N, C-alpha and C positions, 0 to 999 in steps of 0.2 A: 810326796804326801797327797793322798786323795782329796780332791776339792769337794766341798759341800755341794749338795743339789742346789740350783737356784729355786726361787719361789714358784717360778712357772713349772719347773720339773716336779717339784713336791706336789703342787695341786694336781698335775697330771696324774701322778702315781697315786695320790689318795683316791682320786675318782676312779682309776682303773682298778685298785684293790677293792673298793666298795662295790663296783659293778661286778667283779668276779665273785666276791662273797655273796651278793644278792642272787647272782645266777646259780650258785651251788645251792643255796637255800630253796630257790624256786624249783629245782630239779629233785629236792628231797635229800640233798647231801648235806654233810655237816660243813659248817664254815672251816676254812684252812686255819689250823692251830687248835681246833676243838679236840678235847680228849676222846678217847675211844668209846667211852660211855656217855659222852655228852649228848644232849638232845639237839635236834635241829632247831636253830633260832635265827631270828633276823640278824642281818649283817650289823656289825657294831656301828652305832650312829656316829656320824661326823660330829665334831664340835665346832664351836664358833659360829659367827653370824651367817655363814654361808652354808651351814649344815642341811637345812631343809632343801635347798636347791640342789646340792650335791646328791642327797638321797633320792630326790625325784628324778634327777638324771640317771642315777645308777638303777633305779627301778625300771625306767624305760629300756635300758640296755638289757637288763636281766630278763625282760619279757620278749627279747629278740628283736626289737625295734632299733632303729638308728636315730641318733640325735641329729638335728640339723646343725649346720656349721656354727652358727652364733652360740649354741649351747656348748659346743665343744670349746670355743674361743673363751667363753666365760669361765669354764672349767680349768682350761689350760693357764689362764692369767686373768685373774679378776682385774677389771679396768682400773679400780681404785688402789690396786697394788702396782700400778704401772705408770705412776706419775713421773717418776725419775726418767724413765725411758721416754715418755711423751715429751718431757722437757729437752731431752737430748735430741730427739727427732726435730723439734721446733728449732733448736739452736743451729742444727745442720741445714735448715731450710727445706726439709723434706716433707712431702705430702705422704699420707699413710697408704699401706696397702690394704686390701679389703678387711683383714682381720682387725687391724688397727683403726681403720675407718669406723668399724663397728664400736671398738673400745672407746675411741675418743668421744663418741656421742654420749658417753656417761658424764663427760665434762660439758655437754651441750654443743659440742663442735661437730659439724657435718661437712665432710669434704664433698663438694657438690659437682666435681667433674663428671661428665664432660661439658656441662652447660656453662660452668664457670670454673676456672682452674684456681680455686680458692676455697676457704671455709666459710660457712655460715655458722654464727653462734646464736643459740636460742637460750633465754634466760628463764628464771623462775620469778614470778611476781604474783604472790598470794592475793587472791581476790582481785587481781589486775590493778592493784593500787600502788603508785610510787609516790614518793616525797619529791618536792622540787629539786633538792639537791641531788636525788638519785637520777632523775631524768636528765638534768644537766650533766651529770657524770657519764650517762650513756651517750649523750650527744658528743661529748668530747672524745670518748673512746671510739664511736663511730667515725669521727673525723680523723682521729690520729692513726687508728689501726684497720678501719674498714673502708667502705666505699663512700663515706660521708652521708649515710642515710641509714635508716632502719625501717623495717615493715612491722605493722601491728598485725598480729595473727588472730585467727578465729578462736584462740584460747585466751584472749584478753592479755596477750604477752607481746614481747618484742623480740625481734631477731636482727642481728647486725650481719651484713653481707660483705663479700669481696675482702676477706682476711687473708693475707699472705701466710704461707707456711710458717715463717719465722716470727710472725706476730700472734700466732695462736695462743701460746702460753700468756702473752701479754694481755690478750683480751680477757682470758679467764681470770687472771689475778687482778686486773684492774677493776673488773666488775665486783670482785670481793672487797677491794679497796673502798668502794662507795656503797657498801652495805647490801649488795646483791649477789646472787650466785647463779651459775649455770649448771651446778651439779645435779645430775639426774635428769637434765631437760631433754634427753633424747634416748634412744634405744629401748631396752626392755625394762623400763622404770615407770614409776608413778609420775606423770607429767604434771605441768603447772595446774595448780588448783584454782578453779574459777569460782566466782560468786557474783551476787547481785551488784552491778557496778554502782549503783546508787545507795549501797548499804549504809545505814546510819543517818542518811539525809533525806530518805524517800518518805513523802507523806502516806504513801500507800502500803509500805512494807508491813509484813507480819513479824518480821525477825531481821535483826542486823547480822548479816552473815560473816562480817569481818572476823570476829573472834574465832569462829569455828574453822574457817578456812585457814586462818593463821595457825591454829593448833595443829591441824592436819599437816600444813607445810612443814613445820618445825618437827613434828613426830616423824615424817618421812625423812627429812634430812639428817636426822640424828640416830637413825636405826638402819644399819647397813643390811640387815636381814630382809629388809623391804626393797632391796635393789636385786636386779637380776631375774625379774619375773619371766614367765613364759613368753610374754609379749608386753606391749606398752599398756598403760592403765590410766583411765581418766576418772576424775572425781569432781563433781560440782555441787555448790550450794546455792539454792535459790530461795531468797527470802519473801517472795510474793511482791516484789516492787514493780515499778513501772517499766523497767528494762529487764527482759528475760535473760537468764543465765544459760538457757537451753540444756538444762540438766538432764532432759530425756534423751540427749545424744551421747551421754557418758556411761561408762561401765557402772559407776555408782552415781546416783542422783539423790540428794537430800532436798526435799521440797518442804518449805514451811507450810504448815496447815494448821487450822483450828479444828479441834475436836470438839463436838457438840456434847451438851448434857445427856446423860443417860447411856453413854457408850461403856465399853468394857474398861476404859481407863478414865480418870479424872478429866473433866473438860479443861481445855487450855491449848497452848501453842506447842506443837510437836514437829519433828521432821518426819515426813512419810519417806519410806525407802523404796527407790525404784531401781532396778538392775538390768544390765544387759544391753544398754544402748550402744550401737556401732552403725550409724547411718550408711557408711560405705558398703555395709553387708546387708543393708535394707531391713534394719531393725532399730526400734526405739526402745529405750528402757521401759520395763513393765512393772506395774505396781506389785509389791510383794504382800500388801496388806499389813505391813509392819509399820508401827510408829514408834518413835523413841524420843525421849527427852533430848533437847539439842546437846547438852553438856556430854552425852554418850555417843556422839557421832564418831569421834576419833577411834574409840574403842571398838565400835561395831565395824567401821571401815577397816581397821586393822585385821580383824577376824576374817572379814571376807577376802581380803587380799591374801591372807595366809592359807585359806582353803584353795584359793586359785593357785598359789605356789605350789601346793601339793598336787593339784589335779590338772592343771593346764597342760595343753598338748605341746610337747617339746620336740615333736617330729615333723610338724607341718606348720609353717609360719602363717599360711592363710586360714588355719583353723585354731590358732592359738589364743584367741581372745576369750574373755569371760562368757560371751554369748553362747559359744560353743559348749562350754561345760554345762550352762544352763539347759541348752537344748537337748544334751545328752542325759543329763541327770534328772531334769525336772526341777522345779522351784523348791518343792517340799523337801527333797533329798539334799539339795544344796543348803537350804536354810538350816536343816538339821545338823549338817556339818559345822555351819557357822556357830550354831547354838553350843555344839560341843566344844569349840574353841573358846567360847565365852564362858562356858559352864553354867549357863542359865538360859532360860527361854526369853524370847523376844516378845514384845507386846503386839497384839493384833486387833485390829478394829474393823467393823464392817464399813464398807465404802459409804453407805448412806449416813454414817455417823461422822463423816467428815464434811465440813462446810465447804461450799464452792470457793475456789481460790480466786483472788482478784486477777483480772486479765491485765496483761502488759499493754503498754501503749507502743505502737509500732514506730513512732517517730520521736520517742522521748529520748533517744540517745543523741538527738541533734537539737540545736537551738537553745533558748533560754527557758528555764523551767523553775518554779518556786520550790524551794526545799521545805522540810518539815520545820526547820529553824526559821523563825519569823525574820523577814527582811533580807534573807539570803537566797541565792539562786545557784543552780549549775547551769553550765553553758556546754553543749556538746558540739565539738568541732568536726567539720567535714574534712577527711583526709583522702585526697585522691588516691584510689586504689591502696589505701591503707599506708602510704608512704610519708615518712617524715625525714626532712634533711637534718643535718647536724645543727645548722642555725636555727631552724624551727624549734628543735627540741630545747635549745638554750632559750629561745624567746617564749616558749610556753612555760617552762620552768620559772622564768622571771615573772610572767603573768600570774602564775599560781602563787608565788611568794608575795608579790607586791599587792595584788587585789583579791586573791582568794585565800582559803585555808591552808594552802600548802601542799594540797593533794592533787595528783593527776590520776584519773581513773580510766583504764582502758576497758573496751567493751568487746564482745564476741562479734560485733558488727564492723570490726576493724576501724574503730575511731576512737576518740578520747574524750573525757569530760573534765573540765576544770571546775571545781566545786568551791562553795563559800564566798561567792561574789556578792557583795552588798547591792541592793537596789540602786543606789545613786552611782555605783561603779560600773553598772552593766554597759552603758553606752561606751565608756572609756575602754572596756575589755573588748567590746566588739570592734572598735577602731584598731586596737592593738592586734587583734586576730587578722583583721584585713591587711594590716601592714606586714604580716608574715606571709602573705599570699594564700591565706586560708580564709574560711568562712564558717559561720554557724547556721547557714541556710543551705537546704538542699531541695532540689526538685523531687518530686514523688518517685522518679526513676532511680535517682542516685541514693535516696534515703535507705534503700535496702539492697544496695548493690554490693556484693561480696565476691571476691576473687582470690583464689590461691596463688602461689608464686608463678606457676605455669612454667613452660619450657625454657623461658629466659634464665631460670635459676634453679630448675629441679629436673634431674634426669629421667624421672617417671612420667613427667607430663607429656601429653601428645599434642598440646596446642598452647598458644600464647593467650592465656586467660586474662591477665590484667589489660593487655592491649585490646582484646576483643570486648572487654567490659567497658572500656573508655569509648570505644567505637560505638557500641550499643547505646550508651548514654547520650552521646553527642548527637547520634542520628534521631533518637526519639525526641530529644529536647528540641530539635529543629523542625520537627513534623507533627508533633501531637502533644496535648497537655493532659497529663493523668490527673484525675481529681481524687485519686485514692493511691496510697503507697502500693507498690507491688514489689515483692522481694524477688531479686534475681541472683542466683548463685552460680558462679562458674568454677569449675574444679577440673583439673588437668588429667586426672587419672582415677583408677579405682579406689585409691586411698581416700578420696572424698574429703580432702582438708576443708574445702569451702562448703561441704555439706549440701550438694546439689539436690539430694532427695527430700530436703525439708524446705525448700524455697517454693514460692508461688510458682516460679519458673526456674528450672535447673538446667545447666549445660555441662555436660561432661566431655572432656577432650577425646577425640577420636582421629584415626587416620582414614580419611574418606577416599575410596577408590575413585579414580577418574578415567580409567580405561581397562581394557581386558588384559593388558600386560601386567597388571598389578601395581601401577604407579598410584601414589596416593598423595594427597595434600592435607594440610591441617583443617580440622573441622570439629563438629561437636554433634552428639545426640542431645535431644531436648526432652526434658522431664517436666510435667506440671502436676499441681495439686498437692505439693507436700505442705507440712505445717507443723508447728510445735505448740506447746501449751495445752489448752483445753480441747483443741481440734487436731491434736498430734497425729500425723499419718505420714507414711512414706509416699512420695509422689510416683507417678507412672510414666513411662516413656511413651511419647506420642510421635515423635519424628526422629529418624536416624540420619546420619551422614549429611549434615548441613555444612557446606564449606565455610571457613572462617569469615571470608568476605561477604558471605550471604546471610550471616547470622543477624546483624542489625535489621536488615529488611524482614526476616522471618519473625523476629521478636516484635517488630511493628505490626505485622499481620496478626500475630497472636493477641496483642493488646488492642487492636482495632476490633477484632471479633469479640472480645470481652465487652468493650463499650457499647457495641451494636446489639449484643444479644443477652446482656445480663438481665436477670429477672426484675430488678429495680435498681435505682440509683445507689441504694445501700448495700447491694449484693457485693461481697468481697470476691476477689479473684479466686481464692481458694474454693468458695462455695461454687462459683460459676464452673470451674474446671472439673470439679468432682460431681456436678450435677448432670454432666453429659457424658454419653459414651464416647470412646476415643474416635470411632469413625465419624460420628456427628461433629464432634469437636474439630477434627481435621477438615471436614467439609467446610465449616464455618470459617476457618482460618484461611483456607484456600480461595474462598470467595473475596476475601479482602485485597484491594489493590493499593499497595503502599503509594 
């Protein structure tokens, strides 16, 4: 008796037939099966939640182009249809081949060989906020199944590392046991949604971002048609609070704004829509001129993503982000397509009808700060290179439960905040933080120090970012005192996970040539003058090929040049770096003797 086709075989055949049908139509031929008198028509639409993706793939092939391998892998076997096989693979203690390494990222699992022969698991934490019970759960999971630590990411998220092959399934399911999920946290999906870390407690905020981030989070989780995009996709909500969400670095940014009287819409609080941020490709999200009532954010984001599903590049991974659709189409064509999905026009206002947004405080993510709730405070903890041990996670959870409101809030600056600490409990909280081996105080050099995983845990990185960041901080602290915070971002490769292009000073990993034979050592190129918020801009490269061991001294020279030649004591590093031409800035740097 003939056996039925497997799910993988069925999906492959469906995609193949759709491609053939679309190809015939493109050539002016009738679809296979059409009657002699039938008019040429588009290929029959796929059905089900994957239909739009399969149709987009088929259209690519019908045009004579080739899909990249991940697109083929998604069509051959959708990752969310492969859970049973994933479980079998874990039970056998096997790590995945490339096609399954891609598929298992849909469950938040990244096989990170050759740097570590293990998985890393990234989770979803909407608006970056966990409960004490959830953080305690993560701590226990990291201890039992991982390397007994977790890293805070630049998306206000957590990732557990050093997970053995046979524990991969255990981590995924244990996270669900504590009310978390890793579903869709990697690969071609909408990643963890970020928001203002101090949402709901910030005296400065225009809008509490938590309900909107949460709505988007659950919308994505419960709609499979929003998985399997042409490439990863980032969404952020910024409520105008004291700690920035860096929404301009996202594909979609929702910025809380106040619209003044006399505008084309009634005065009030709206989200301004910005699109196309991807700092690794040297672009920040751009203002669309559109504002929307906050409760419509999920609906508008959904329509934007669906236009991207239809139009994103599935032939070239390096050009597959939203930015490139916007560059190719222009904003007006793209927004018209979004409005067609919504079946209504979006609201537009003139820039001068939007009141200036409150500026963030560059050190509000650290230390003790009063909340909008009288008598309560948030405390921002310094995490060395964003690392938390299992015991520290348990201790922080206990602190939040005993002295706070039970929430732990992660920030894009790779640290966390414990909120709801009463005035008379602050000293006790600080003592407990110190007992964990942590602190709520940071030097100006550490306050804005951000580093990606680097080559100790990521195969793409060209250098040890976290080790170099620590060496820079220790070197500067021992030799000079900064009187103003300076953001220093270290990223290991072009993916720019630490967003080096928006730091005051950015370092990107490189292989530095040391002789004519082509031998290289680890090092960095140096960028300066990047910024976010009201001064948002992409930094510019000023120095190439600095050996890793020379980076601390070179950063000291840069900072000494800033102190010696700033226009006034109040001039920020950003303004100093962008006031000078590159040649002049390099001359002033080289004049400094560390």
